[in-house]
PQR file of N, CA, C, O and H, with PARSE charges and radii, in Angstrom:
ATOM      1  N   SER A   1      19.069  12.190   4.975 -0.4000 1.5000
ATOM      2  CA  SER A   1      17.725  12.681   4.714 -0.0000 2.0000
ATOM      3  C   SER A   1      16.725  11.543   4.827  0.5500 1.7000
ATOM      4  O   SER A   1      17.107  10.373   4.839 -0.5500 1.4000
ATOM      5  N   ASP A   2      15.473  11.878   4.907 -0.4000 1.5000
ATOM      6  CA  ASP A   2      14.436  10.858   5.035 -0.0000 2.0000
ATOM      7  C   ASP A   2      14.350   9.965   3.806  0.5500 1.7000
ATOM      8  O   ASP A   2      14.124   8.761   3.930 -0.5500 1.4000
ATOM      9  H   ASP A   2      15.163  12.829   4.897  0.4000 1.0000
ATOM     10  N   LYS A   3      14.528  10.541   2.621 -0.4000 1.5000
ATOM     11  CA  LYS A   3      14.470   9.739   1.398 -0.0000 2.0000
ATOM     12  C   LYS A   3      15.607   8.729   1.358  0.5500 1.7000
ATOM     13  O   LYS A   3      15.419   7.582   0.952 -0.5500 1.4000
ATOM     14  H   LYS A   3      14.712  11.519   2.520  0.4000 1.0000
ATOM     15  N   LYS A   4      16.776   9.159   1.777 -0.4000 1.5000
ATOM     16  CA  LYS A   4      17.928   8.255   1.788 -0.0000 2.0000
ATOM     17  C   LYS A   4      17.705   7.135   2.802  0.5500 1.7000
ATOM     18  O   LYS A   4      17.972   5.971   2.502 -0.5500 1.4000
ATOM     19  H   LYS A   4      16.929  10.091   2.107  0.4000 1.0000
ATOM     20  N   ALA A   5      17.227   7.464   3.974 -0.4000 1.5000
ATOM     21  CA  ALA A   5      16.958   6.459   5.010 -0.0000 2.0000
ATOM     22  C   ALA A   5      15.878   5.489   4.544  0.5500 1.7000
ATOM     23  O   ALA A   5      15.958   4.288   4.799 -0.5500 1.4000
ATOM     24  H   ALA A   5      17.010   8.409   4.218  0.4000 1.0000
ATOM     25  N   TYR A   6      14.875   6.016   3.864 -0.4000 1.5000
ATOM     26  CA  TYR A   6      13.802   5.174   3.334 -0.0000 2.0000
ATOM     27  C   TYR A   6      14.365   4.166   2.337  0.5500 1.7000
ATOM     28  O   TYR A   6      14.070   2.974   2.427 -0.5500 1.4000
ATOM     29  H   TYR A   6      14.810   6.993   3.657  0.4000 1.0000
ATOM     30  N   GLN A   7      15.169   4.632   1.394 -0.4000 1.5000
ATOM     31  CA  GLN A   7      15.755   3.750   0.388 -0.0000 2.0000
ATOM     32  C   GLN A   7      16.666   2.702   1.025  0.5500 1.7000
ATOM     33  O   GLN A   7      16.651   1.538   0.624 -0.5500 1.4000
ATOM     34  H   GLN A   7      15.409   5.600   1.321  0.4000 1.0000
ATOM     35  N   GLU A   8      17.452   3.110   2.009 -0.4000 1.5000
ATOM     36  CA  GLU A   8      18.335   2.164   2.696 -0.0000 2.0000
ATOM     37  C   GLU A   8      17.524   1.093   3.407  0.5500 1.7000
ATOM     38  O   GLU A   8      17.864  -0.088   3.348 -0.5500 1.4000
ATOM     39  H   GLU A   8      17.465   4.055   2.335  0.4000 1.0000
ATOM     40  N   THR A   9      16.463   1.495   4.074 -0.4000 1.5000
ATOM     41  CA  THR A   9      15.611   0.537   4.781 -0.0000 2.0000
ATOM     42  C   THR A   9      14.904  -0.382   3.793  0.5500 1.7000
ATOM     43  O   THR A   9      14.783  -1.584   4.032 -0.5500 1.4000
ATOM     44  H   THR A   9      16.186   2.455   4.122  0.4000 1.0000
ATOM     45  N   LEU A  10      14.442   0.181   2.696 -0.4000 1.5000
ATOM     46  CA  LEU A  10      13.784  -0.610   1.665 -0.0000 2.0000
ATOM     47  C   LEU A  10      14.725  -1.675   1.115  0.5500 1.7000
ATOM     48  O   LEU A  10      14.335  -2.833   0.967 -0.5500 1.4000
ATOM     49  H   LEU A  10      14.540   1.157   2.502  0.4000 1.0000
ATOM     50  N   GLN A  11      15.955  -1.291   0.813 -0.4000 1.5000
ATOM     51  CA  GLN A  11      16.943  -2.240   0.302 -0.0000 2.0000
ATOM     52  C   GLN A  11      17.270  -3.314   1.339  0.5500 1.7000
ATOM     53  O   GLN A  11      17.421  -4.487   0.998 -0.5500 1.4000
ATOM     54  H   GLN A  11      16.272  -0.351   0.933  0.4000 1.0000
ATOM     55  N   LYS A  12      17.375  -2.913   2.586 -0.4000 1.5000
ATOM     56  CA  LYS A  12      17.669  -3.868   3.658 -0.0000 2.0000
ATOM     57  C   LYS A  12      16.543  -4.890   3.784  0.5500 1.7000
ATOM     58  O   LYS A  12      16.799  -6.091   3.874 -0.5500 1.4000
ATOM     59  H   LYS A  12      17.252  -1.960   2.863  0.4000 1.0000
ATOM     60  N   LEU A  13      15.297  -4.414   3.791 -0.4000 1.5000
ATOM     61  CA  LEU A  13      14.160  -5.321   3.916 -0.0000 2.0000
ATOM     62  C   LEU A  13      14.038  -6.250   2.717  0.5500 1.7000
ATOM     63  O   LEU A  13      13.704  -7.424   2.874 -0.5500 1.4000
ATOM     64  H   LEU A  13      15.089  -3.438   3.717  0.4000 1.0000
ATOM     65  N   ALA A  14      14.305  -5.738   1.529 -0.4000 1.5000
ATOM     66  CA  ALA A  14      14.270  -6.579   0.331 -0.0000 2.0000
ATOM     67  C   ALA A  14      15.325  -7.678   0.425  0.5500 1.7000
ATOM     68  O   ALA A  14      15.058  -8.828   0.078 -0.5500 1.4000
ATOM     69  H   ALA A  14      14.576  -4.784   1.402  0.4000 1.0000
ATOM     70  N   GLY A  15      16.499  -7.333   0.883 -0.4000 1.5000
ATOM     71  CA  GLY A  15      17.562  -8.324   1.053 -0.0000 2.0000
ATOM     72  C   GLY A  15      17.204  -9.365   2.092  0.5500 1.7000
ATOM     73  O   GLY A  15      17.482 -10.550   1.909 -0.5500 1.4000
ATOM     74  H   GLY A  15      16.717  -6.398   1.165  0.4000 1.0000
ATOM     75  N   LEU A  16      16.590  -8.934   3.178 -0.4000 1.5000
ATOM     76  CA  LEU A  16      16.164  -9.874   4.219 -0.0000 2.0000
ATOM     77  C   LEU A  16      15.099 -10.828   3.688  0.5500 1.7000
ATOM     78  O   LEU A  16      15.137 -12.022   3.984 -0.5500 1.4000
ATOM     79  H   LEU A  16      16.364  -7.972   3.327  0.4000 1.0000
ATOM     80  N   PHE A  17      14.152 -10.314   2.907 -0.4000 1.5000
ATOM     81  CA  PHE A  17      13.125 -11.159   2.306 -0.0000 2.0000
ATOM     82  C   PHE A  17      13.766 -12.223   1.429  0.5500 1.7000
ATOM     83  O   PHE A  17      13.450 -13.407   1.543 -0.5500 1.4000
ATOM     84  H   PHE A  17      14.121  -9.343   2.667  0.4000 1.0000
ATOM     85  N   LYS A  18      14.669 -11.792   0.554 -0.4000 1.5000
ATOM     86  CA  LYS A  18      15.325 -12.733  -0.352 -0.0000 2.0000
ATOM     87  C   LYS A  18      16.103 -13.798   0.414  0.5500 1.7000
ATOM     88  O   LYS A  18      16.008 -14.985   0.105 -0.5500 1.4000
ATOM     89  H   LYS A  18      14.925 -10.829   0.462  0.4000 1.0000
ATOM     90  N   SER A  19      16.864 -13.375   1.407 -0.4000 1.5000
ATOM     91  CA  SER A  19      17.659 -14.317   2.197 -0.0000 2.0000
ATOM     92  C   SER A  19      16.770 -15.294   2.944  0.5500 1.7000
ATOM     93  O   SER A  19      17.041 -16.495   2.976 -0.5500 1.4000
ATOM     94  H   SER A  19      16.941 -12.410   1.658  0.4000 1.0000
ATOM     95  N   ASN A  20      15.717 -14.780   3.541 -0.4000 1.5000
ATOM     96  CA  ASN A  20      14.831 -15.619   4.334 -0.0000 2.0000
ATOM     97  C   ASN A  20      14.043 -16.589   3.464  0.5500 1.7000
ATOM     98  O   ASN A  20      13.747 -17.701   3.902 -0.5500 1.4000
ATOM     99  H   ASN A  20      15.497 -13.805   3.516  0.4000 1.0000
ATOM    100  N   PHE A  21      13.701 -16.199   2.256 -0.4000 1.5000
ATOM    101  CA  PHE A  21      12.861 -17.028   1.404 -0.0000 2.0000
ATOM    102  C   PHE A  21      13.645 -18.084   0.640  0.5500 1.7000
ATOM    103  O   PHE A  21      13.042 -18.984   0.056 -0.5500 1.4000
ATOM    104  H   PHE A  21      13.942 -15.296   1.900  0.4000 1.0000
ATOM    105  N   LYS A  22      14.977 -18.000   0.628 -0.4000 1.5000
ATOM    106  CA  LYS A  22      15.796 -18.972  -0.115 -0.0000 2.0000
ATOM    107  C   LYS A  22      15.476 -20.411   0.276  0.5500 1.7000
ATOM    108  O   LYS A  22      15.478 -21.301  -0.574 -0.5500 1.4000
ATOM    109  H   LYS A  22      15.467 -17.269   1.103  0.4000 1.0000
ATOM    110  N   LYS A  23      15.203 -20.639   1.555 -0.4000 1.5000
ATOM    111  CA  LYS A  23      14.937 -22.007   2.011 -0.0000 2.0000
ATOM    112  C   LYS A  23      13.650 -22.582   1.430  0.5500 1.7000
ATOM    113  O   LYS A  23      13.439 -23.794   1.481 -0.5500 1.4000
ATOM    114  H   LYS A  23      15.201 -19.916   2.245  0.4000 1.0000
ATOM    115  N   PHE A  24      12.790 -21.733   0.879 -0.4000 1.5000
ATOM    116  CA  PHE A  24      11.529 -22.204   0.322 -0.0000 2.0000
ATOM    117  C   PHE A  24      11.539 -22.318  -1.199  0.5500 1.7000
ATOM    118  O   PHE A  24      10.533 -22.730  -1.778 -0.5500 1.4000
ATOM    119  H   PHE A  24      12.962 -20.749   0.837  0.4000 1.0000
ATOM    120  N   THR A  25      12.624 -21.974  -1.859 -0.4000 1.5000
ATOM    121  CA  THR A  25      12.621 -21.938  -3.321 -0.0000 2.0000
ATOM    122  C   THR A  25      12.356 -23.299  -3.955  0.5500 1.7000
ATOM    123  O   THR A  25      11.855 -23.354  -5.078 -0.5500 1.4000
ATOM    124  H   THR A  25      13.441 -21.639  -1.389  0.4000 1.0000
ATOM    125  N   GLY A  26      12.668 -24.377  -3.287 -0.4000 1.5000
ATOM    126  CA  GLY A  26      12.397 -25.703  -3.822 -0.0000 2.0000
ATOM    127  C   GLY A  26      11.141 -26.333  -3.261  0.5500 1.7000
ATOM    128  O   GLY A  26      10.872 -27.506  -3.520 -0.5500 1.4000
ATOM    129  H   GLY A  26      13.076 -24.333  -2.375  0.4000 1.0000
ATOM    130  N   TYR A  27      10.367 -25.578  -2.497 -0.4000 1.5000
ATOM    131  CA  TYR A  27       9.179 -26.104  -1.829 -0.0000 2.0000
ATOM    132  C   TYR A  27       8.058 -26.353  -2.824  0.5500 1.7000
ATOM    133  O   TYR A  27       7.795 -25.536  -3.706 -0.5500 1.4000
ATOM    134  H   TYR A  27      10.586 -24.625  -2.286  0.4000 1.0000
ATOM    135  N   LYS A  28       7.407 -27.491  -2.668 -0.4000 1.5000
ATOM    136  CA  LYS A  28       6.290 -27.835  -3.540 -0.0000 2.0000
ATOM    137  C   LYS A  28       5.107 -28.285  -2.697  0.5500 1.7000
ATOM    138  O   LYS A  28       5.267 -28.855  -1.618 -0.5500 1.4000
ATOM    139  H   LYS A  28       7.621 -28.155  -1.952  0.4000 1.0000
ATOM    140  N   ILE A  29       3.930 -28.017  -3.210 -0.4000 1.5000
ATOM    141  CA  ILE A  29       2.706 -28.551  -2.625 -0.0000 2.0000
ATOM    142  C   ILE A  29       2.241 -29.618  -3.596  0.5500 1.7000
ATOM    143  O   ILE A  29       1.821 -29.314  -4.712 -0.5500 1.4000
ATOM    144  H   ILE A  29       3.799 -27.554  -4.087  0.4000 1.0000
ATOM    145  N   GLY A  30       2.317 -30.853  -3.173 -0.4000 1.5000
ATOM    146  CA  GLY A  30       2.082 -31.948  -4.102 -0.0000 2.0000
ATOM    147  C   GLY A  30       3.222 -31.970  -5.097  0.5500 1.7000
ATOM    148  O   GLY A  30       4.389 -32.035  -4.711 -0.5500 1.4000
ATOM    149  H   GLY A  30       2.658 -31.100  -2.266  0.4000 1.0000
ATOM    150  N   ASN A  31       2.894 -31.917  -6.362 -0.4000 1.5000
ATOM    151  CA  ASN A  31       3.918 -31.878  -7.415 -0.0000 2.0000
ATOM    152  C   ASN A  31       4.106 -30.482  -7.989  0.5500 1.7000
ATOM    153  O   ASN A  31       4.849 -30.299  -8.952 -0.5500 1.4000
ATOM    154  H   ASN A  31       1.946 -31.864  -6.675  0.4000 1.0000
ATOM    155  N   SER A  32       3.433 -29.495  -7.399 -0.4000 1.5000
ATOM    156  CA  SER A  32       3.434 -28.147  -7.967 -0.0000 2.0000
ATOM    157  C   SER A  32       4.282 -27.182  -7.152  0.5500 1.7000
ATOM    158  O   SER A  32       4.227 -27.169  -5.922 -0.5500 1.4000
ATOM    159  H   SER A  32       2.829 -29.643  -6.616  0.4000 1.0000
ATOM    160  N   SER A  33       5.058 -26.384  -7.848 -0.4000 1.5000
ATOM    161  CA  SER A  33       5.814 -25.315  -7.197 -0.0000 2.0000
ATOM    162  C   SER A  33       5.228 -23.951  -7.583  0.5500 1.7000
ATOM    163  O   SER A  33       5.883 -22.921  -7.425 -0.5500 1.4000
ATOM    164  H   SER A  33       5.103 -26.394  -8.847  0.4000 1.0000
ATOM    165  N   ARG A  34       4.002 -23.955  -8.086 -0.4000 1.5000
ATOM    166  CA  ARG A  34       3.365 -22.725  -8.582 -0.0000 2.0000
ATOM    167  C   ARG A  34       3.257 -21.646  -7.510  0.5500 1.7000
ATOM    168  O   ARG A  34       3.559 -20.483  -7.775 -0.5500 1.4000
ATOM    169  H   ARG A  34       3.470 -24.792  -8.214  0.4000 1.0000
ATOM    170  N   LEU A  35       2.830 -22.017  -6.302 -0.4000 1.5000
ATOM    171  CA  LEU A  35       2.679 -21.029  -5.233 -0.0000 2.0000
ATOM    172  C   LEU A  35       4.020 -20.375  -4.915  0.5500 1.7000
ATOM    173  O   LEU A  35       4.096 -19.155  -4.769 -0.5500 1.4000
ATOM    174  H   LEU A  35       2.584 -22.962  -6.087  0.4000 1.0000
ATOM    175  N   THR A  36       5.066 -21.170  -4.807 -0.4000 1.5000
ATOM    176  CA  THR A  36       6.402 -20.636  -4.540 -0.0000 2.0000
ATOM    177  C   THR A  36       6.821 -19.677  -5.645  0.5500 1.7000
ATOM    178  O   THR A  36       7.361 -18.607  -5.365 -0.5500 1.4000
ATOM    179  H   THR A  36       5.004 -22.161  -4.925  0.4000 1.0000
ATOM    180  N   GLU A  37       6.578 -20.047  -6.886 -0.4000 1.5000
ATOM    181  CA  GLU A  37       6.938 -19.186  -8.016 -0.0000 2.0000
ATOM    182  C   GLU A  37       6.169 -17.869  -7.977  0.5500 1.7000
ATOM    183  O   GLU A  37       6.723 -16.816  -8.294 -0.5500 1.4000
ATOM    184  H   GLU A  37       6.139 -20.916  -7.113  0.4000 1.0000
ATOM    185  N   GLU A  38       4.892 -17.922  -7.591 -0.4000 1.5000
ATOM    186  CA  GLU A  38       4.087 -16.699  -7.512 -0.0000 2.0000
ATOM    187  C   GLU A  38       4.583 -15.785  -6.400  0.5500 1.7000
ATOM    188  O   GLU A  38       4.633 -14.567  -6.571 -0.5500 1.4000
ATOM    189  H   GLU A  38       4.441 -18.777  -7.335  0.4000 1.0000
ATOM    190  N   ILE A  39       4.945 -16.363  -5.276 -0.4000 1.5000
ATOM    191  CA  ILE A  39       5.463 -15.563  -4.162 -0.0000 2.0000
ATOM    192  C   ILE A  39       6.780 -14.908  -4.561  0.5500 1.7000
ATOM    193  O   ILE A  39       6.985 -13.722  -4.303 -0.5500 1.4000
ATOM    194  H   ILE A  39       4.905 -17.352  -5.137  0.4000 1.0000
ATOM    195  N   LEU A  40       7.665 -15.665  -5.182 -0.4000 1.5000
ATOM    196  CA  LEU A  40       8.941 -15.102  -5.626 -0.0000 2.0000
ATOM    197  C   LEU A  40       8.730 -14.000  -6.661  0.5500 1.7000
ATOM    198  O   LEU A  40       9.429 -12.987  -6.638 -0.5500 1.4000
ATOM    199  H   LEU A  40       7.499 -16.628  -5.391  0.4000 1.0000
ATOM    200  N   ALA A  41       7.780 -14.189  -7.558 -0.4000 1.5000
ATOM    201  CA  ALA A  41       7.509 -13.176  -8.579 -0.0000 2.0000
ATOM    202  C   ALA A  41       6.958 -11.894  -7.958  0.5500 1.7000
ATOM    203  O   ALA A  41       7.205 -10.800  -8.468 -0.5500 1.4000
ATOM    204  H   ALA A  41       7.212 -15.012  -7.576  0.4000 1.0000
ATOM    205  N   ALA A  42       6.218 -12.024  -6.870 -0.4000 1.5000
ATOM    206  CA  ALA A  42       5.625 -10.853  -6.217 -0.0000 2.0000
ATOM    207  C   ALA A  42       6.602 -10.153  -5.276  0.5500 1.7000
ATOM    208  O   ALA A  42       6.391  -9.000  -4.902 -0.5500 1.4000
ATOM    209  H   ALA A  42       6.017 -12.912  -6.456  0.4000 1.0000
ATOM    210  N   GLY A  43       7.655 -10.843  -4.901 -0.4000 1.5000
ATOM    211  CA  GLY A  43       8.623 -10.280  -3.959 -0.0000 2.0000
ATOM    212  C   GLY A  43       9.547  -9.269  -4.610  0.5500 1.7000
ATOM    213  O   GLY A  43       9.429  -8.983  -5.801 -0.5500 1.4000
ATOM    214  H   GLY A  43       7.827 -11.780  -5.205  0.4000 1.0000
ATOM    215  N   PRO A  44      10.461  -8.735  -3.831 -0.5600 1.5000
ATOM    216  CA  PRO A  44      11.397  -7.731  -4.346  0.2800 2.0000
ATOM    217  C   PRO A  44      12.325  -8.316  -5.403  0.5500 1.7000
ATOM    218  O   PRO A  44      12.666  -9.498  -5.367 -0.5500 1.4000
ATOM    219  N   LYS A  45      12.718  -7.482  -6.326 -0.4000 1.5000
ATOM    220  CA  LYS A  45      13.610  -7.912  -7.419 -0.0000 2.0000
ATOM    221  C   LYS A  45      15.045  -7.582  -7.106  0.5500 1.7000
ATOM    222  O   LYS A  45      15.933  -7.869  -7.909 -0.5500 1.4000
ATOM    223  H   LYS A  45      12.440  -6.521  -6.355  0.4000 1.0000
TER
END
């Protein structure tokens, strides 16, 4: 069904976001990692 396909796609995209963003988890601008933390907080859980 469309709802099932939607949920599957949503889960897939969330997983791709998490996997792709892992390389940035330690990224800092100057001495601050605030921007990275905000992006992670706004991303999928």
